[in-house]
NUVEXKE-772203 format. One record per residue: residue in three letters; residue number from 1; z, x, y of N, C-alpha, C in turn. Coordinates in pm, whole numbers, plus 50000, padded with zeros to 5 digits. Each point is the difference from the previous one (the first is absolute). Last residue first. Layout:
BEGIN
 resn resi   n_Z   n_X   n_Y  ca_Z  ca_X  ca_Y   c_Z   c_X   c_Y
  Ala  NUM     Z     X     Y     Z     X     Y     Z     X     Y
...
//
This chain:
BEGIN
 resn resi   n_Z   n_X   n_Y  ca_Z  ca_X  ca_Y   c_Z   c_X   c_Y
  Val  336 54200 51361 50073 50044 49879 49931 50112 50033 49903
  Phe  335 49657 50180 50434 50122 50036 49927 50057 49875 49937
  Ser  334 49522 50224 50244 50064 49878 49948 50117 50041 49913
  Phe  333 49626 50211 50398 50110 50019 49908 50063 49869 49961
  Leu  332 49496 50224 50164 50096 49896 50032 50110 50011 49896
  Gln  331 49615 50370 50189 50087 49944 49896 50088 49890 50058
  Asp  330 49673 50318 50224 49940 49887 49929 50083 49949 49883
  Val  329 50172 50460 50161 49890 49928 50060 49946 49892 49906
  Tyr  328 50376 50338 49976 50013 49860 49963 49882 49917 50049
  Glu  327 50065 50466 50098 49983 49994 49855 50010 49855 49951
  Thr  326 49853 50016 50490 50094 50088 49931 49973 49991 49852
  Lys  325 49855 49752 50449 49918 50101 49931 50092 50106 49940
  Pro  324 50125 49461 50088 50006 50134 50056 49916 50099 49918
  His  323 49872 49478 50048 50092 50081 49922 50000 50141 50056
  Asp  322 49852 49447 50142 49989 50144 50016 50103 50069 49911
  Leu  321 49747 49508 49934 50126 50068 50023 49975 50150 50014
  His  320 49602 49689 50146 50077 50018 49877 50129 50070 50035
  Gly  319 49624 49910 50305 50025 49875 49931 50072 50016 49869
  Asn  318 49891 50346 50332 49890 49970 49908 50026 49875 49918
  Glu  317 50318 50171 50320 49874 49989 50072 49885 49957 49909
  Gly  316 50506 49848 49877 49930 50126 50025 49863 49976 50062
  Asp  315 50205 49623 49687 50068 50087 50093 49921 50129 50018
  Lys  314 50003 49510 49748 49896 50074 50071 50067 50082 50108
  Leu  313 50109 49683 49524 50052 50087 50104 49886 50080 50060
  Asp  312 50108 49528 49694 49895 50091 50043 50057 50082 50115
  Tyr  311 50240 49702 49579 50000 50055 50134 49882 50093 50021
  Gly  310 50144 49756 49584 49938 49915 50101 49996 50055 50140
  Asn  309 50372 50167 49635 49874 49930 49980 49951 49930 50126
  Phe  308 50416 50258 49968 49904 50078 49921 49862 49936 49995
  Tyr  307 50437 49862 50212 49889 50045 50083 49896 50079 49921
  Ala  306 50404 49825 49811 49960 49887 50084 49879 50035 50085
  Ser  305 50227 50325 49724 49894 49924 49934 49956 49877 50080
  Thr  304 50208 50384 50294 50035 49959 49865 49887 49911 49946
  Ile  303 50022 50410 50405 49966 49867 49952 50055 49978 49860
  Phe  302 50044 50336 50486 50033 49977 49860 49958 49858 49962
  Asn  301 49877 50386 50405 50002 49861 49959 50027 49991 49849
  Leu  300 49980 50343 50478 50037 49993 49859 50021 49855 49962
  Arg  299 49833 50087 50437 49965 50124 49930 50027 49990 49851
  Thr  298 49920 49528 50225 50073 50120 50042 49956 50122 49919
  Pro  297 49801 49543 49952 50064 49997 50132 50063 50131 50047
  Leu  296 49539 49876 49700 50141 50028 49975 50071 50018 50133
  Lys  295 49558 49691 49948 50045 50135 50031 50149 50014 49969
  Glu  294 49696 49596 49999 49968 50090 49889 50039 50145 50027
  Glu  293 50116 49629 50292 49858 50036 50010 49965 50111 49902
  Ile  292 50488 49971 49988 49928 49918 50097 49858 50054 50012
  Ile  291 50493 50032 49686 49859 50037 50010 49929 49904 50095
  Ser  290 50516 50064 50096 49921 49961 49883 49857 50048 50020
  Leu  289 50553 50119 50191 49861 49963 50023 49931 49959 49870
  Gly  288 50457 50187 50096 49991 49854 50003 49859 49948 50018
  Ser  287 50224 50466 49967 49911 49956 50108 49997 49848 50014
  His  286 50419 50145 49757 49896 50099 50030 49906 49942 50105
  Lys  285 50350 49735 49855 50069 50126 50022 49902 50110 50036
  Glu  284 49859 49565 49861 50031 50009 50143 50073 50129 50035
  Ile  283 49904 49911 49544 49873 50008 50074 50026 50022 50148
  Leu  282 50370 49915 49727 49948 50134 49974 49868 50022 50074
  Leu  281 50197 49574 50009 50079 50094 50080 49950 50142 49984
  Lys  280 49804 49669 49731 49966 49976 50141 50074 50097 50091
  Asn  279 50103 49997 49538 49871 50063 50028 49960 49984 50146
  Lys  278 50392 49784 49860 50017 50145 49987 49870 50074 50032
  Leu  277 50005 49521 49979 50060 50054 50122 50012 50152 49996
  Asn  276 49607 49756 49722 50146 49997 50000 50053 50073 50122
  Asn  275 49528 49954 49900 50053 49873 49948 50151 49998 49984
  Asp  274 49619 50319 50153 50107 49961 50092 50067 49870 49955
  Ser  273 49704 50449 49770 50022 49855 50006 50117 49970 50095
  Ile  272 49745 50444 50110 50064 49947 49881 50018 49849 50016
  Leu  271 49847 50453 50264 49919 49882 49968 50047 49948 49865
  Leu  270 50192 50339 50400 50025 49953 49863 49924 49869 49979
  Thr  269 49968 50456 50353 49983 49857 49977 50022 49969 49852
  Ile  268 50107 50405 50403 49996 49966 49858 49988 49849 49988
  Asn  267 50066 50236 50412 49869 50042 49950 49987 49981 49849
  Gln  266 50403 49913 50245 49900 49909 50056 49858 50037 49959
  Lys  265 50376 50272 49876 49997 49875 49923 49898 49901 50054
  Glu  264 49925 50535 50043 50089 49899 50059 49985 49868 49924
  Ile  263 49938 50501 49780 49925 49896 50069 50098 49897 50054
  Ile  262 50159 50402 49817 49859 50025 49967 49911 49903 50077
  Glu  261 50506 50066 49977 49919 50005 50122 49857 50042 49972
  Lys  260 50376 49899 49692 49961 50140 50016 49905 50020 50119
  Lys  259 50153 49562 49898 50122 50083 50006 49965 50146 50026
  Val  258 49651 49692 49916 50057 49982 50135 50121 50091 50019
  Leu  257 49803 49994 49575 49903 50054 50096 50053 49992 50142
  Glu  256 50249 49799 49655 50010 50147 49994 49904 50066 50098
  Asp  255 49991 49527 49950 50127 50043 50061 50011 50152 50004
  Ala  254 49629 49811 49775 49990 49981 50145 50127 50047 50070
  Ile  253 50001 50004 49529 49907 50100 50053 49991 49990 50151
  Glu  252 50259 49676 49775 50060 50133 49986 49912 50108 50061
  Lys  251 49834 49556 49981 50111 50013 50097 50060 50139 49995
  Ile  250 49676 49890 49678 49939 50014 50133 50108 50022 50105
  Leu  249 50140 49899 49568 49952 50137 50009 49933 50027 50135
  Lys  248 50144 49560 49906 50116 50090 50007 49957 50145 50017
  Val  247 49675 49659 49922 50051 50001 50137 50116 50097 50017
  Asn  246 49576 50003 49665 50145 49993 49988 50060 50015 50139
  Asn  245 49530 50095 49840 50035 49862 49968 50149 49985 49972
  Ile  244 49659 50327 50301 50118 50009 49911 50045 49858 49971
  Ala  243 49582 50297 50270 50030 49881 49922 50116 50027 49906
  Val  242 49791 50204 50493 50068 50032 49874 50037 49870 49930
  Leu  241 49685 50227 50433 50031 49878 49927 50057 50038 49864
  Ile  240 49901 50226 50529 50029 50020 49858 50039 49867 49938
  Lys  239 49713 50223 50464 50090 49900 49943 50013 50021 49850
  Ser  238 49891 50415 50342 49942 49886 49930 50107 49903 49954
  Asp  237 50025 50443 50225 50037 49881 50075 49950 49873 49933
  Ser  236 50144 50497 49763 49894 49917 50058 50059 49886 50081
  Glu  235 50260 50338 49759 49869 50067 50004 49892 49919 50071
  Lys  234 50465 49854 49917 50002 50120 50083 49862 50061 50021
  Ile  233 50065 49614 49722 50044 49966 50135 49989 50122 50092
  Met  232 49914 50056 49540 49892 49927 50065 50036 49964 50144
  His  231 50329 50210 49729 49887 50090 50025 49889 49929 50077
  Val  230 50368 49745 49855 50040 50092 50107 49883 50091 50038
  Ile  229 49942 49720 49628 50002 49923 50124 50033 50088 50119
  Cys  228 50014 50195 49571 49863 49961 50034 49996 49928 50133
  Ser  227 50422 50110 49820 49931 50117 50055 49857 49967 50040
  Phe  226 50264 49673 49780 50050 50022 50135 49924 50114 50066
  Leu  225 49901 49916 49549 49961 49889 50085 50039 50024 50145
  Gln  224 50144 50308 49674 49857 50007 50023 49950 49890 50093
  Asn  223 50490 50238 50018 49938 49885 49933 49851 49996 50034
  Gln  222 50315 50304 50192 49948 50046 49871 49934 49886 49922
  Thr  221 50225 49944 50425 49880 50080 50022 49939 50051 49871
  Ala  220 50415 49741 49997 49883 49924 50041 49874 50084 50009
  Lys  219 50476 50003 49774 49906 50111 50021 49865 49942 50040
  Glu  218 50387 49712 49963 50063 50130 49985 49906 50116 50030
  Lys  217 49870 49529 50028 50131 50005 50063 50061 50140 49995
  Ile  216 49574 49913 49795 49995 49966 50142 50135 50020 50067
  Ser  215 49950 50088 49529 49907 50083 50077 50005 49971 50148
  Lys  214 50269 49752 49681 50036 50141 50000 49914 50079 50097
  Lys  213 49902 49549 49944 50136 50010 50051 50042 50145 50011
  Leu  212 49589 49896 49797 49996 49992 50145 50139 50014 50062
  Val  211 49963 49989 49532 49934 50119 50051 50000 50000 50152
  Asp  210 50166 49619 49784 50091 50114 49982 49940 50128 50056
  Asp  209 49741 49598 49991 50105 49995 50102 50090 50122 49991
  Thr  208 49515 50080 49815 50104 49902 49975 50102 50002 50113
  Leu  207 49447 50128 49966 50134 50045 50034 50101 49890 49974
  Tyr  206 49457 50174 49955 50091 49905 49936 50142 50053 50016
  Phe  205 49500 50058 50262 50125 50065 49966 50093 49895 49939
  Leu  204 49430 50075 50121 50115 49918 49962 50120 50087 49965
  Gln  203 49519 50016 50305 50090 50082 49920 50127 49921 49973
  Val  202 49460 49895 50130 50137 49952 50015 50089 50081 49906
  Glu  201 49489 50061 50255 50088 50029 49887 50139 49947 50031
  Asn  200 49534 49793 50194 50111 50089 50031 50083 50022 49875
  Phe  199 49459 49869 50024 50137 49962 49968 50097 50105 50050
  Glu  198 49453 49797 50020 50091 50102 50049 50143 49952 49977
  Gln  197 49449 49896 49830 50140 49961 50005 50086 50117 50046
  Asn  196 49483 49863 50075 50078 50120 49970 50147 49967 50016
  Glu  195 49717 49638 50021 49903 50096 49949 50069 50131 49959
  Tyr  194 50293 49554 49988 49926 50076 50100 49911 50104 49932
  Lys  193 50146 49508 49789 50048 50137 50017 49913 50070 50104
  Phe  192 50112 49486 49724 49956 50071 50119 50053 50143 49996
  Asn  191 49901 49525 49663 50061 50131 50020 49941 50068 50123
  Tyr  190 50065 49492 49752 49922 50068 50102 50072 50129 50036
  Thr  189 49983 49604 49573 50070 50106 50071 49905 50070 50097
  Lys  188 50061 49486 49728 49914 50110 50042 50083 50101 50079
  Leu  187 50229 49684 49620 49959 50008 50141 49905 50116 50024
  Lys  186 50233 49876 49584 49864 49949 50015 49949 50014 50144
  Lys  185 50444 50113 49864 49909 50095 49935 49855 49958 50013
  Phe  184 50349 49719 50148 49973 50108 50095 49909 50107 49940
  Asp  183 50144 49637 49731 49919 49946 50110 49961 50110 50099
  Pro  182 50299 50094 49635 49858 49994 49961 49909 49945 50110
  Asp  181 50464 50281 50064 49956 49860 50003 49850 49993 49967
  Thr  180 50228 50413 50068 50004 49952 49861 49955 49854 49991
  Phe  179 49859 50415 50365 50076 49878 49977 49999 49965 49851
  Gly  178 49922 50468 50370 49956 49907 49897 50093 49881 49981
  Ile  177 50013 50372 50332 50061 50033 49871 49967 49899 49891
  His  176 49843 50221 50529 49986 49890 49904 50054 50041 49863
  Thr  175 50047 50160 50503 50030 50064 49871 50001 49893 49892
  Ala  174 49916 49885 50442 49941 50135 50008 50023 50076 49871
  Ser  173 49951 49444 50087 50086 50113 49969 49925 50130 50024
  Val  172 49974 49402 50013 49966 50128 50062 50100 50108 49964
  Leu  171 49776 49486 49860 50116 50084 49974 49966 50141 50045
  Ala  170 49811 49465 50122 49972 50138 49963 50133 50074 49985
  Tyr  169 49774 49448 50020 50102 50101 50021 49951 50138 49958
  Lys  168 49903 49463 49948 49946 50078 50111 50102 50108 50034
  Asn  167 50065 49628 49684 49881 50074 49957 49928 50068 50115
  Ile  166 50409 49699 49928 49909 49990 50115 49866 50066 49968
  Ala  165 50332 50025 49671 49975 49858 50026 49901 49981 50115
  Lys  164 50152 50438 49889 49911 49947 49896 49963 49855 50030
  Gly  163 50317 50201 50279 49868 50058 50021 49899 49948 49900
  Leu  162 50447 49880 49944 49942 49929 50114 49859 50051 50027
  Asp  161 50247 50223 49679 49961 49868 49947 49937 49915 50111
  Leu  160 50187 50407 50122 49870 50018 49934 49952 49872 49933
  Gly  159 50428 50003 50209 49895 50025 50097 49863 50011 49937
  Ile  158 50384 49958 49723 49977 49877 50076 49883 50017 50096
  Glu  157 50134 50380 49763 49946 49900 49907 49967 49871 50073
  Met  156 50222 50344 50236 49859 50030 49977 49934 49894 49912
  Lys  155 50461 49977 50068 49930 49963 50123 49850 50024 49986
  Lys  154 50280 50139 49651 49995 49854 50005 49922 49953 50122
  Arg  153 50061 50470 49957 49921 49944 49889 49989 49848 50005
  Tyr  152 50233 50346 50293 49886 49923 50047 49931 49920 49889
  Thr  151 50376 50306 49941 50046 49894 50091 49886 49910 50047
  Ser  150 49940 50398 49726 50041 49882 49924 50042 49885 50090
  Ser  149 49636 50394 50106 50139 49964 50029 50037 49870 49930
  Gly  148 49555 50206 49996 50094 50102 49954 50146 49968 50024
  Gln  147 49627 49720 50141 49996 50013 49855 50109 50092 49949
  Met  146 49935 49952 50463 50065 49882 49944 50001 50004 49848
  Tyr  145 49776 50342 50225 50142 50009 50033 50075 49882 49940
  Asp  144 49530 50009 49967 50062 50095 49907 50150 50013 50025
  Ile  143 49718 49742 50290 50036 49929 49878 50068 50093 49899
  Glu  142 49848 49999 50502 50092 50092 49931 50048 49940 49868
  Asp  141 49795 49617 50255 49991 50140 50040 50106 50083 49927
  Phe  140 49718 49519 49958 50125 50060 49952 49991 50150 50021
  Leu  139 49742 49552 50217 49990 50144 49975 50138 50052 49960
  Leu  138 49708 49498 50042 50126 50071 49979 49974 50147 49969
  Phe  137 49746 49569 50281 49978 50107 49903 50129 50078 49990
  Phe  136 49947 49463 50162 50029 50141 50025 49957 50090 49883
  Asp  135 50004 49504 50045 49904 50051 50098 50011 50151 50020
  Lys  134 50293 49730 49724 49870 50016 49933 49893 50056 50094
  Val  133 50441 49873 50143 50000 50133 49938 49866 50028 49932
  Arg  132 50129 49578 50204 49924 50094 50083 49994 50139 49940
  Glu  131 50256 49622 49826 49861 50007 49954 49918 50102 50078
  Gly  130 50492 50086 50082 49953 49886 49921 49857 50020 49954
  Leu  129 50324 50270 50294 49856 49977 50019 49951 49875 49927
  Ala  128 50455 50146 49957 49975 49965 50140 49853 49968 50025
  Glu  127 50135 50152 49574 50057 49867 50024 49973 49954 50142
  Val  126 49874 50435 49890 49913 49904 49929 50051 49858 50021
  Leu  125 50263 50353 50169 49877 49983 50077 49909 49896 49935
  Asp  124 50392 50124 49773 50034 49925 50122 49874 49971 50082
  Val  123 49955 50280 49626 50024 49862 49957 50030 49911 50120
  Leu  122 49954 50466 50077 49873 49935 49969 50019 49854 49959
  Arg  121 50320 50370 50130 49984 49879 50081 49877 49919 49963
  Asp  120 50120 50424 49793 50118 49914 49987 49983 49866 50070
  Ile  119 49683 50362 50033 49978 49911 49887 50118 49906 49977
  Val  118 49886 50173 50494 50046 50063 49876 49987 49898 49887
  Leu  117 49662 49975 50428 50138 49974 49959 50036 50084 49879
  Ile  116 49587 49819 50389 50049 50113 49923 50148 49979 49971
  Ile  115 49516 49722 50176 50144 49995 49978 50041 50118 49912
  Lys  114 49570 49782 50316 50043 50118 49925 50152 50000 49990
  Lys  113 49536 49665 50138 50145 50014 49991 50035 50118 49908
  Tyr  112 49569 49859 50331 50033 50041 49864 50147 50036 49992
  Gln  111 49850 49827 50409 49905 49939 49908 50034 50031 49855
  Val  110 50273 49955 50465 50002 50091 49885 49911 49939 49892
  Gln  109 50066 49766 50395 49949 50128 50048 50000 50106 49888
  Lys  108 50180 49557 49952 49853 50000 49990 49939 50130 50050
  Asp  107 50486 49860 49776 49949 50069 50118 49848 50016 49987
  Asn  106 50311 49823 49667 49933 49901 50086 49940 50062 50126
  Leu  105 50250 50257 49681 49891 49939 49924 49920 49903 50086
  Tyr  104 50389 50198 50186 49897 50101 49976 49878 49939 49930
  Asp  103 50382 49731 50064 49936 50028 50129 49885 50099 49983
  Val  102 50263 49916 49623 49918 49883 50033 49926 50021 50132
  Leu  101 50313 50328 49875 49883 50003 49912 49905 49884 50031
  Glu  100 50417 50016 50214 49910 50101 50056 49872 50009 49918
  Arg   99 50333 49725 49834 49951 49942 50125 49900 50095 50067
  Asn   98 50225 50152 49620 49894 49905 49965 49945 49927 50122
  Leu   97 50367 50299 50050 49879 50072 49960 49886 49905 49972
  Ser   96 50427 49823 50089 49943 50059 50121 49868 50069 49968
  Lys   95 50231 49829 49632 49963 49891 50091 49932 50053 50125
  Ser   94 50178 50311 49672 49876 49933 49962 49956 49892 50098
  Lys   93 50271 50445 50143 50034 49875 49932 49874 49916 49980
  Lys   92 49903 50515 50036 50067 49900 50083 50037 49878 49915
  Asn   91 49759 50424 49873 50127 49955 49944 50077 49904 50090
  Ser   90 49448 50043 50009 50110 50095 49989 50125 49937 49943
  Tyr   89 49455 49978 50068 50092 49901 49944 50125 50077 49960
  Ala   88 49600 50109 50365 50092 50058 49902 50099 49893 49956
  Phe   87 49480 49997 50218 50130 49934 49997 50085 50061 49890
  Val   86 49546 50150 50327 50068 50004 49870 50138 49935 50011
  Lys   85 49486 49987 50267 50145 49998 50015 50066 49989 49863
  His   84 49517 50234 50053 50059 49867 49996 50152 50011 50013
  Asn   83 49725 50385 50002 49905 49906 50059 50057 49860 50012
  Tyr   82 50339 50422 50009 49899 49944 49912 49906 49907 50076
  Asn   81 50421 50391 50025 49902 49939 50090 49881 49952 49918
  Gly   80 50540 50061 49830 49870 50062 50022 49911 49922 50095
  Gln   79 50454 49901 49810 49992 50053 50136 49861 50052 50036
  Ala   78 50134 49840 49563 49989 49886 50091 49983 50046 50145
  Lys   77 50084 50314 49650 49862 49954 49999 49979 49881 50094
  Leu   76 50442 50177 49949 49909 50101 50054 49859 49946 50013
  Glu   75 50331 49728 49795 50027 50016 50143 49902 50098 50064
  Val   74 49983 49945 49534 49958 49876 50067 50015 50015 50151
  Thr   73 50167 50341 49733 49854 50009 50012 49943 49874 50063
  Val   72 50464 50019 49914 49965 50098 50103 49849 50012 50017
  Lys   71 50192 49721 49657 50012 49943 50134 49952 50098 50107
  Leu   70 49810 50007 49486 50114 50044 50081 49995 49942 50142
  Pro   69 49663 49924 49639 50127 50009 49928 50121 50022 50090
  Gln   68 49537 49715 50129 50052 50136 49993 50129 50003 49918
  Ile   67 49532 49677 50118 50131 50002 49937 50043 50144 49976
  Val   66 49647 49671 50311 50019 50136 49951 50144 50015 49953
  Ile   65 49615 49596 50108 50143 50023 49981 50015 50138 49937
  Ser   64 49579 49735 50301 50057 50095 49904 50152 49992 49997
  Asn   63 49478 49771 50175 50145 49983 50000 50061 50087 49890
  Arg   62 49541 50152 50235 50046 49897 49907 50151 49991 50011
  Cys   61 49669 50357 50197 49985 49861 50044 50026 49901 49887
  Cys   60 50221 50520 50087 49881 49929 49954 50004 49851 50037
  Asn   59 50350 50350 50074 49895 49992 50101 49885 49908 49962
  Leu   58 50377 50101 49716 50056 49938 50119 49897 49987 50111
  Glu   57 49880 50220 49597 50029 49860 49972 50054 49929 50123
  Met   56 49921 50463 50028 49874 49929 49984 50023 49851 49976
  Thr   55 50373 50287 50012 49943 49979 50134 49869 49922 49992
  Thr   54 50194 50135 49596 50080 49895 50064 49945 49967 50139
  Ala   53 49796 50357 49770 49977 49873 49930 50076 49885 50066
  Gly   52 49947 50506 50105 49979 49886 50089 49975 49868 49933
  Ile   51 50121 50479 49866 49856 49974 50000 49965 49872 50077
  Gly   50 50439 50241 49879 49947 50004 50136 49852 49973 50010
  Thr   49 50176 50197 49537 50070 49917 50097 49929 50008 50135
  Val   48 49744 50056 49518 50080 50075 50097 50068 49902 50094
  Gly   47 49786 49819 49618 49986 50142 49970 50083 50089 50092
  Lys   46 49919 49494 49945 49965 50075 50121 49979 50149 49974
  Asn   45 49948 49539 49718 50062 50129 49975 49958 50094 50113
  Ile   44 50016 49451 49899 49951 50099 50096 50077 50129 49976
  Ile   43 49878 49523 49710 50089 50115 50018 49934 50100 50093
  Gly   42 49878 49471 50034 50020 50088 49886 50097 50111 50031
  Glu   41 49646 49734 50339 50104 49952 49910 50010 50094 49881
  Pro   40 49824 50201 50470 49960 49910 49890 50121 49951 49921
  Leu   39 49951 50137 50535 50056 50051 49875 49963 49902 49889
  Phe   38 49664 50007 50402 50134 49954 49967 50052 50077 49879
  Glu   37 49593 50136 50186 50042 49914 50111 50142 49950 49982
  Leu   36 49678 50413 49826 50123 49932 49959 50052 49919 50118
  Asp   35 49589 50248 50027 50019 50009 49855 50123 49924 49951
  Glu   34 49877 50015 50462 49869 49983 49936 50013 49997 49847
  Pro   33 50375 50092 50289 49969 49858 49980 49866 49975 49934
  Ile   32 50345 50397 50086 49876 49997 49922 49957 49855 49973
  Lys   31 50411 50156 50220 49891 50063 50075 49868 50002 49922
  Gly   30 50448 49849 49847 49950 49908 50101 49880 50053 50078
  Leu   29 50237 50265 49674 49924 49892 49936 49940 49903 50101
  Lys   28 50081 50517 50130 50083 49883 49973 49914 49887 49944
  Thr   27 49942 50569 50005 49944 49867 50027 50097 49890 49962
  Gly   26 50048 50492 49935 50060 49938 50118 49950 49862 50032
  Asn   25 49687 50308 49701 50142 50025 50027 50047 49935 50130
  Val   24 49603 49781 49731 50012 50121 50081 50146 50016 50038
  Leu   23 49908 49722 49557 49991 49992 50146 50002 50139 50063
  Ile   22 49897 49708 49514 50033 50134 50048 49972 50001 50150
  Tyr   21 50094 49592 49602 49948 50046 50129 50043 50145 50023
  Asp   20 49929 49612 49577 50066 50123 50040 49933 50052 50127
  Leu   19 50050 49477 49753 49922 50109 50056 50087 50120 50032
  Gly   18 50013 49550 49622 50023 50036 50140 49915 50118 50042
  Gly   17 50034 49823 49555 49918 49909 50080 50017 50024 50148
  Thr   16 50189 50261 49640 50078 49877 50020 49916 49892 50069
  Asn   15 49852 50460 49906 50003 49917 49879 50086 49875 50011
  Asn   14 49743 50220 50435 50086 50052 49894 50011 49899 49886
  Pro   13 49635 50149 50440 50066 49897 49918 50087 50066 49893
  Thr   12 49886 50236 50477 49960 49997 49860 50071 49888 49927
  Ile   11 49870 50256 50507 50061 49878 49945 49946 49984 49858
  Ala   10 50038 50416 50420 49948 49942 49875 50076 49873 49965
  Lys    9 50049 50238 50423 49912 50094 49931 49940 49940 49874
  Val    8 50182 49806 50495 50017 49982 49856 49899 50089 49928
  Lys    7 50011 49959 50471 50135 50044 49967 50033 49983 49851
  Asp    6 49594 49858 50222 49997 50146 49983 50139 50056 49972
  Ser    5 49815 49496 49857 50070 50074 50105 49991 50150 49975
  Lys    4 49815 49697 49691 49933 49968 50126 50062 50079 50116
  Pro    3 49953 50113 49438 50084 49960 50113 49918 49972 50126
  Lys    2 49833 49948 49477 49987 50085 50118 50088 49950 50114
  Met    1 50022 49982 49439 50000 49914 50119 50000 50089 50124
//
């Protein structure tokens, strides 16, 4: 199949009945309307993050419900600049929220309705929409994240059953892991990848609480994790992103960095869940900032699993995260 856009290098049919696309590096899905006007029904295997599948759906000319696994990604994506006004079906009280929803649906200035929400609220939204839900295309974003977490299984089952009933839906992932449901095995798959794939190396460190307790509190500079962060802070002005899926360990590291005057607390951001008072106080103890316009807010940024999925980061002059020109060049660090 010959591509129509010069941003598409090749389009090839695959054995699912879907298509495989090879794109010019950096091309967003919304920039190839000659070859892809809408996201197709079925499985969308993005291949890489930040390819613009969600943005494409929020910009396209049809009614859409975009279903996310995490509240923080709903909030971030709802802030974007789109062709159509986006309604975030958030955690407000249902009565007030549904009144706002009705106003949005009846707003004649919004031709194509775009609703984004966490999967936890999908049943509430369907009840509020009633028969009108049939007018929407459903996009299940970051489906691999929901597949991998037991807390989402029942919610996923209900949501996907709805998708089957409406028969207008797509499942999106950058790391497609397959399905056991025979209905989903029959879906067409659309694979996307760039002409020359570029990947950052992620260096993993497996550290227990006991190791960190000894290393950070008693001999901090000898701890590999602590030393990497200190080295990067001292050697460059670049922003640093560190993934640690443990709030307690993040607190210990951040406290030690401030105590040793390596970095000021206002230059440290904790991107963690704010669903409890302890975490909220910890966030405010440091910068208290959040990701805005796809940019990290401070020099040093810690994230937990609440921020692992669905974030597009565009920092630095070249639209990517900068890394210091040291022995750690082009490495992102993840500590679990």
